[in-house]
N, C-alpha and C positions, 0 to 999 in steps of 0.2 A: 635596560630600556626594553620595552616590549615592541616587537614588530608584528605587524598585522600583514597577512597575504592580502593581495588584491582579490576583489571578488571578480572572478572570471566566468564566463559562461560554462566552461568546463567544470570548474568547482560547483556551480549550481546544479549542472546536470547529474554530477556525481551524487550530490546529496538528495536530490529528487528521486533518483534511480534506487539508492539505498532505501529511503523511505518508503518507496512504491513496493520494492521487493519484500520489504519487512511487513507492511500492511497485506500484501498478498498472501504471504506465508501464514499469517495471523488468521486471515480470512479462510484460507483453505482448512486450517486446522479447526476453526469454529464449525465450518460445514461438515467436517470429519465427526466432531462430536454430535452435532445435530443428527446427522445420518445414523451414527452407530447406537447412541443412547437416547435419542428423542428428547435432549435437554439442550435448551437455548441458553448458555451462560451469560451472554451479554443481557438478554432480557431479564434473567434471574437476579443478576447483580444491580442493573440500571432500571429495571422496570420495563414493563411491556410496552413498546411504542412510545416511550418518553422522549423528550427532546436529546437527552444524552445519548440514549439508545440509537435514535436517528443519526446524530452526529457520528458515532462510531460506524454505522452502516455507510454514511455518506463518504467517510475518510477511506474505508476499504474500497469502495466503488471508485472514488477518485484515484487511488493508487493503481487499480486495475486498468482505469482509462489512460492514465500516464504510460503505463506499460504496453498497452495496446498502440498508443501513438508513437512510442519509442521503437516498436516493432515494424509499424507501417512506415513511418518518415525516414528513420535513420537506417533501416535494414541491416541489423546487425548480423543476421544469419547469413547474409551475402558474403561477409568476410570469412566465415568458416568454410564455405564450399568454393 
């Protein structure tokens, strides 16, 4: 018999944090490639400013915005010091 865990706020936050960190890492690697080589892989693959390219950029931006929200509201750095 399958058992499903209840969806909790903690599980949702863990999932959102994982997705946001992943998108931020991918975004930073994208900027590294653009800075070092002058090549935009997303635009090369999906087309310059196509709807798919914009969706990738929006997803990366939303991931960064979530991390900013996480840092401001939840103050995880306060726990370190």
